[in-house]
C-alpha positions in Angstrom: 7.6 -13.8 -2.4 5.5 -16.9 -3.5 4.2 -14.8 -6.4 7.7 -13.9 -7.5 8.7 -17.6 -7.4 5.6 -18.8 -9.2 5.9 -16.2 -11.9 9.6 -16.9 -12.4 9.0 -20.7 -12.7 11.5 -23.5 -12.4 15.1 -22.2 -12.2 14.1 -19.0 -10.3 16.7 -18.1 -7.6 15.3 -19.1 -4.2 18.2 -18.7 -1.7 17.5 -17.1 1.6 19.0 -13.8 0.3 16.8 -14.0 -2.8 13.7 -14.6 -0.7 14.6 -11.6 1.5 15.0 -9.5 -1.6 11.5 -10.5 -2.9 10.1 -9.3 0.4 12.1 -6.1 0.3 10.9 -5.4 -3.2 7.3 -6.2 -2.6 5.1 -3.1 -3.1 1.6 -3.5 -1.6 0.4 -0.5 -3.7 1.3 -2.2 -7.0 -1.6 -4.2 -8.2 0.7 -6.4 -10.2 2.7 -7.2 -7.0 -0.2 -8.2 -4.8 -1.9 -11.5 -4.2 -4.8 -12.5 -6.4 -8.1 -11.7 -4.7 -6.5 -9.4 -2.2 -8.9 -6.7 -1.1 -7.4 -3.2 -1.3 -9.7 -2.1 1.5 -10.6 1.5 2.3 -7.1 2.7 3.1 -7.6 2.8 6.9 -4.8 0.2 7.4 -2.1 2.4 5.7 -0.3 3.1 9.0 -0.4 -0.5 10.0 0.9 -1.7 6.7 3.9 0.7 6.9 5.2 -1.4 9.8 5.4 -4.4 7.5 6.3 -2.7 4.3 8.8 0.1 4.8 8.9 2.8 2.2 11.9 3.4 0.0 12.8 6.3 2.3 12.6 4.1 5.4 15.9 2.5 6.3 14.3 0.0 8.7 14.4 -3.0 6.4 17.3 -5.1 7.7 18.3 -7.4 4.8 20.6 -9.5 6.9 18.0 -10.2 9.6 15.4 -11.0 6.9 17.8 -13.3 5.2 18.5 -15.0 8.5 14.7 -15.6 8.9 14.6 -17.3 5.5 17.6 -19.6 6.1 15.5 -22.4 7.8 12.9 -22.0 5.0 15.4 -22.4 2.3 17.0 -25.4 4.1 13.6 -27.1 4.5 12.6 -26.4 0.9 15.9 -28.0 -0.2 15.2 -31.1 1.8 11.7 -31.3 0.4 13.0 -30.9 -3.2 11.3 -27.5 -3.8 14.7 -26.0 -4.5 17.9 -27.7 -5.7 21.4 -27.6 -4.5 22.0 -24.4 -6.5 19.1 -22.8 -4.6 16.9 -22.6 -7.7 13.2 -23.4 -7.7 12.6 -26.9 -9.0 9.5 -28.0 -11.0 8.2 -29.6 -7.8 8.6 -26.3 -5.9 7.0 -24.4 -8.8 3.9 -26.6 -8.5 4.0 -27.1 -4.7 4.4 -23.6 -3.3 1.3 -22.1 -4.9 -0.6 -25.4 -4.1 0.4 -25.1 -0.5 -0.7 -21.4 -0.4 -4.0 -22.4 -1.9 -4.6 -25.1 0.8 -3.8 -22.6 3.5 -5.8 -19.6 2.2 -8.8 -21.3 0.4 -12.1 -21.5 2.2 -12.4 -24.9 4.0 -15.9 -25.7 2.7 -17.4 -25.8 6.1 -17.1 -29.6 6.7 -15.0 -31.1 9.4 -12.9 -34.1 8.5 
């Protein structure tokens, strides 16, 4: 989802429904769709991954439920200025979302503050 927004840049649709669609369309098998630096592993997690990423044949993806989960996210991002009133990614959001992901996922450097 963050990748889709970052690649789309400012003006990319970022409503709760759009965020749910980005999750629905994510394909963990597509190297262009994965996160940078993501280890493909040895394939032993395939059954576990199927719980999170239903196949096209699997009707378990509930778009309305997923959209409902993203409603508070979209509301918060609007308040923070990451998306505008038309639910499109702003320049601040385009910079801030990947930066926030970097802070969360980057190694801490070992020092305690």
